[in-house]
C-alpha positions as a Python dict, from the first residue, in 0.01 Angstrom:
ca = {
    (1, 'M'): (0, 0, 0),
    (2, 'N'): (-339, -174, -55),
    (3, 'D'): (-356, -443, 216),
    (4, 'A'): (-705, -584, 95),
    (5, 'R'): (-701, -949, 111),
    (6, 'R'): (-935, -1215, -85),
    (7, 'P'): (-1181, -1400, 145),
    (8, 'G'): (-989, -1683, 284),
    (9, 'E'): (-656, -1563, 238),
    (10, 'P'): (-452, -1599, 535),
    (11, 'N'): (-285, -1287, 718),
    (12, 'P'): (69, -1219, 633),
    (13, 'G'): (295, -1439, 862),
    (14, 'E'): (18, -1671, 960),
    (15, 'T'): (81, -2032, 978),
    (16, 'V'): (-160, -2222, 758),
    (17, 'Q'): (-248, -2568, 893),
    (18, 'P'): (-331, -2877, 634),
    (19, 'A'): (-685, -2959, 635),
    (20, 'A'): (-764, -3241, 881),
    (21, 'G'): (-816, -3588, 708),
    (22, 'P'): (-1042, -3857, 840),
    (23, 'P'): (-975, -4047, 1172),
    (24, 'P'): (-729, -4333, 1122),
    (25, 'E'): (-992, -4582, 1208),
    (26, 'L'): (-1212, -4438, 924),
    (27, 'A'): (-935, -4408, 674),
    (28, 'G'): (-935, -4775, 568),
    (29, 'P'): (-643, -4984, 455),
    (30, 'P'): (-365, -4835, 247),
    (31, 'P'): (-420, -4871, -136),
    (32, 'Q'): (-269, -5204, -277),
    (33, 'P'): (31, -5102, -523),
    (34, 'A'): (-58, -5122, -871),
    (35, 'G'): (54, -5462, -1049),
    (36, 'Q'): (103, -5633, -714),
    (37, 'P'): (-111, -5954, -675),
    (38, 'A'): (-326, -6027, -424),
    (39, 'E'): (-240, -6253, -133),
    (40, 'P'): (-346, -6613, -228),
    (41, 'V'): (-587, -6764, -28),
    (42, 'T'): (-448, -7083, 188),
    (43, 'P'): (-677, -7387, 118),
    (44, 'P'): (-789, -7566, 403),
    (45, 'G'): (-589, -7877, 520),
    (46, 'V'): (-682, -8218, 487),
    (47, 'V'): (-671, -8300, 859),
    (48, 'N'): (-987, -8090, 996),
    (49, 'V'): (-1278, -8143, 1199),
    (50, 'A'): (-1515, -8218, 911),
    (51, 'N'): (-1286, -8488, 757),
    (52, 'L'): (-1257, -8628, 1109),
    (53, 'L'): (-1605, -8702, 1121),
    (54, 'T'): (-1604, -8847, 783),
    (55, 'V'): (-1341, -9084, 907),
    (56, 'V'): (-1550, -9162, 1220),
    (57, 'R'): (-1851, -9262, 1019),
    (58, 'I'): (-1637, -9501, 816),
    (59, 'F'): (-1511, -9671, 1105),
    (60, 'L'): (-1843, -9691, 1284),
    (61, 'V'): (-1974, -9909, 987),
    (62, 'P'): (-1801, -10247, 1076),
    (63, 'V'): (-1892, -10153, 1446),
    (64, 'F'): (-2253, -10131, 1355),
    (65, 'V'): (-2240, -10455, 1133),
    (66, 'V'): (-2087, -10647, 1435),
    (67, 'C'): (-2351, -10524, 1677),
    (68, 'L'): (-2620, -10602, 1427),
    (69, 'V'): (-2517, -10968, 1350),
    (70, 'H'): (-2493, -11024, 1725),
    (71, 'G'): (-2860, -11028, 1777),
    (72, 'G'): (-3042, -11006, 2096),
    (73, 'T'): (-3198, -10668, 2226),
    (74, 'A'): (-2902, -10519, 2384),
    (75, 'W'): (-2682, -10579, 2046),
    (76, 'R'): (-2976, -10439, 1864),
    (77, 'V'): (-2997, -10116, 2033),
    (78, 'A'): (-2619, -10085, 2005),
    (79, 'A'): (-2634, -10130, 1642),
    (80, 'L'): (-2915, -9867, 1631),
    (81, 'A'): (-2721, -9646, 1832),
    (82, 'A'): (-2411, -9668, 1595),
    (83, 'F'): (-2617, -9638, 1295),
    (84, 'L'): (-2766, -9298, 1440),
    (85, 'G'): (-2442, -9189, 1543),
    (86, 'A'): (-2288, -9241, 1206),
    (87, 'S'): (-2582, -9057, 1034),
    (88, 'A'): (-2552, -8772, 1236),
    (89, 'T'): (-2167, -8725, 1159),
    (90, 'D'): (-2298, -8728, 806),
    (91, 'F'): (-2496, -8407, 874),
    (92, 'L'): (-2233, -8249, 1091),
    (93, 'D'): (-1953, -8292, 848),
    (94, 'G'): (-2134, -8116, 575),
    (95, 'L'): (-2243, -7852, 785),
    (96, 'L'): (-1908, -7776, 934),
    (97, 'A'): (-1726, -7796, 582),
    (98, 'R'): (-1956, -7520, 425),
    (99, 'K'): (-1967, -7299, 723),
    (100, 'R'): (-1592, -7305, 820),
    (101, 'G'): (-1453, -7330, 463),
    (102, 'L'): (-1326, -7691, 530),
    (103, 'V'): (-1436, -7843, 191),
    (104, 'T'): (-1132, -8047, 56),
    (105, 'D'): (-1072, -8270, -241),
    (106, 'F'): (-1054, -8577, 39),
    (107, 'G'): (-1393, -8484, 177),
    (108, 'K'): (-1546, -8470, -171),
    (109, 'I'): (-1465, -8824, -230),
    (110, 'A'): (-1470, -8969, 135),
    (111, 'D'): (-1805, -8816, 228),
    (112, 'P'): (-2019, -9003, -45),
    (113, 'I'): (-1805, -9327, -1),
    (114, 'A'): (-1882, -9336, 379),
    (115, 'D'): (-2259, -9255, 330),
    (116, 'K'): (-2279, -9562, 73),
    (117, 'A'): (-2081, -9775, 301),
    (118, 'L'): (-2315, -9701, 593),
    (119, 'T'): (-2644, -9754, 391),
    (120, 'G'): (-2500, -10029, 232),
    (121, 'A'): (-2379, -10244, 517),
    (122, 'A'): (-2742, -10181, 661),
    (123, 'L'): (-2923, -10300, 383),
    (124, 'I'): (-2714, -10587, 297),
    (125, 'T'): (-2695, -10707, 653),
    (126, 'L'): (-3079, -10669, 704),
    (127, 'T'): (-3111, -10895, 388),
    (128, 'V'): (-2866, -11143, 494),
    (129, 'L'): (-3047, -11172, 836),
    (130, 'G'): (-3361, -11238, 635),
    (131, 'E'): (-3528, -10939, 742),
    (132, 'L'): (-3536, -10723, 414),
    (133, 'P'): (-3609, -10846, 78),
    (134, 'G'): (-3274, -10882, -157),
    (135, 'W'): (-3452, -10689, -443),
    (136, 'V'): (-3492, -10378, -238),
    (137, 'T'): (-3134, -10374, -137),
    (138, 'A'): (-3034, -10455, -495),
    (139, 'L'): (-3220, -10165, -632),
    (140, 'I'): (-3133, -9898, -381),
    (141, 'L'): (-2763, -10001, -404),
    (142, 'A'): (-2761, -10004, -771),
    (143, 'R'): (-2886, -9654, -778),
    (144, 'E'): (-2656, -9525, -508),
    (145, 'L'): (-2348, -9665, -665),
    (146, 'G'): (-2446, -9575, -1007),
    (147, 'I'): (-2511, -9211, -897),
    (148, 'T'): (-2178, -9209, -701),
    (149, 'A'): (-1982, -9305, -1022),
    (150, 'L'): (-2180, -9060, -1222),
    (151, 'R'): (-2099, -8774, -956),
    (152, 'F'): (-1716, -8851, -1009),
    (153, 'A'): (-1760, -8844, -1396),
    (154, 'V'): (-1893, -8497, -1396),
    (155, 'I'): (-1707, -8335, -1105),
    (156, 'K'): (-1475, -8174, -1355),
    (157, 'R'): (-1744, -7985, -1505),
    (158, 'G'): (-1893, -7879, -1195),
    (159, 'V'): (-2104, -7979, -878),
    (160, 'I'): (-2475, -8082, -904),
    (161, 'A'): (-2647, -7934, -597),
    (162, 'A'): (-2847, -8170, -370),
    (163, 'S'): (-3202, -8137, -455),
    (164, 'Q'): (-3491, -8147, -184),
    (165, 'G'): (-3592, -8488, -327),
    (166, 'G'): (-3224, -8584, -257),
    (167, 'K'): (-3262, -8465, 114),
    (168, 'L'): (-3581, -8648, 146),
    (169, 'K'): (-3457, -8975, 7),
    (170, 'T'): (-3189, -8949, 268),
    (171, 'M'): (-3437, -8889, 553),
    (172, 'L'): (-3651, -9183, 447),
    (173, 'Q'): (-3364, -9418, 394),
    (174, 'I'): (-3241, -9338, 764),
    (175, 'L'): (-3596, -9354, 908),
    (176, 'A'): (-3671, -9704, 726),
    (177, 'I'): (-3349, -9846, 835),
    (178, 'C'): (-3408, -9742, 1194),
    (179, 'L'): (-3755, -9918, 1184),
    (180, 'Y'): (-3610, -10233, 1088),
    (181, 'L'): (-3314, -10217, 1365),
    (182, 'L'): (-3561, -10159, 1639),
    (183, 'P'): (-3566, -10475, 1850),
    (184, 'A'): (-3875, -10704, 1765),
    (185, 'S'): (-3978, -10695, 2148),
    (186, 'L'): (-4084, -10326, 2061),
    (187, 'G'): (-4357, -10478, 1849),
    (188, 'V'): (-4311, -10230, 1559),
    (189, 'P'): (-4592, -10335, 1288),
    (190, 'A'): (-4443, -10481, 968),
    (191, 'L'): (-4666, -10298, 741),
    (192, 'L'): (-4504, -9972, 892),
    (193, 'K'): (-4167, -10092, 818),
    (194, 'E'): (-4271, -10211, 477),
    (195, 'V'): (-4465, -9871, 363),
    (196, 'V'): (-4154, -9659, 495),
    (197, 'M'): (-3917, -9850, 311),
    (198, 'G'): (-4124, -9869, 6),
    (199, 'A'): (-4163, -9486, 10),
    (200, 'A'): (-3767, -9465, 63),
    (201, 'L'): (-3720, -9690, -256),
    (202, 'V'): (-3945, -9486, -470),
    (203, 'V'): (-3791, -9149, -370),
    (204, 'T'): (-3440, -9324, -411),
    (205, 'L'): (-3540, -9431, -773),
    (206, 'V'): (-3692, -9116, -882),
    (207, 'T'): (-3434, -8896, -739),
    (208, 'G'): (-3175, -9102, -945),
    (209, 'I'): (-3337, -9052, -1253),
    (210, 'D'): (-3335, -8663, -1187),
    (211, 'Y'): (-2972, -8676, -1108),
    (212, 'T'): (-2873, -8839, -1421),
    (213, 'I'): (-3088, -8609, -1632),
    (214, 'R'): (-2914, -8318, -1461),
    (215, 'A'): (-2579, -8471, -1508),
    (216, 'M'): (-2647, -8501, -1904),
    (217, 'R'): (-2761, -8174, -1926),
    (218, 'M'): (-2438, -8044, -1737),
    (219, 'G'): (-2235, -8248, -2000),
    (220, 'R'): (-2368, -8109, -2282),
    (221, 'S'): (-2380, -7762, -2172),
    (222, 'S'): (-2018, -7715, -2022),
    (223, 'P'): (-1748, -7942, -2151),
    (224, 'A'): (-1488, -8051, -1925),
    (225, 'P'): (-1176, -7815, -1895),
    (226, 'R'): (-846, -7930, -2073),
}
């Protein structure tokens, strides 16, 4: 009898063990059955920390105005604190919404409204108190309200990302308003306040023109979905 075996052939009666696969921790998740849809991603709820900060900013607006119109050093400092606190929520709510995936339709609408309400309340109140020329307030508010309306008009076609000029505009507006809110007892030079507010006004108008051009280009290149 010829008992020669090919290389690798088992001996008679020897049990053949199957080849070992990868460890379970390296094997990966089981394959998705063909034709089965992926699990839908649950959108964030309206009640979240980012939207809560936006609501807090809205409620701080009347608090800020009341403190500002009372007059006096203590009330002036309180108004400045309320304005800075509200401005801080503007930075935090956007940061949290992006990092934690908390972007909601409510936030898209409420956030710019809260921003314009805070800035508008500060500018209008300063103008009523005779500390800021009315034409400065009118130009800034016209730009802000016009761009907000334009943003809502093109929102179905896409979102226009904030430019570096837009971020600079926000910083200059906050800085200029803070200078005007400082108590007169600190002796802030009027020229300094006027120069910073003038820079904020110029950047505000220039970025408004830039945003309008970009929105018009978006409207021509990507028609609204039906």
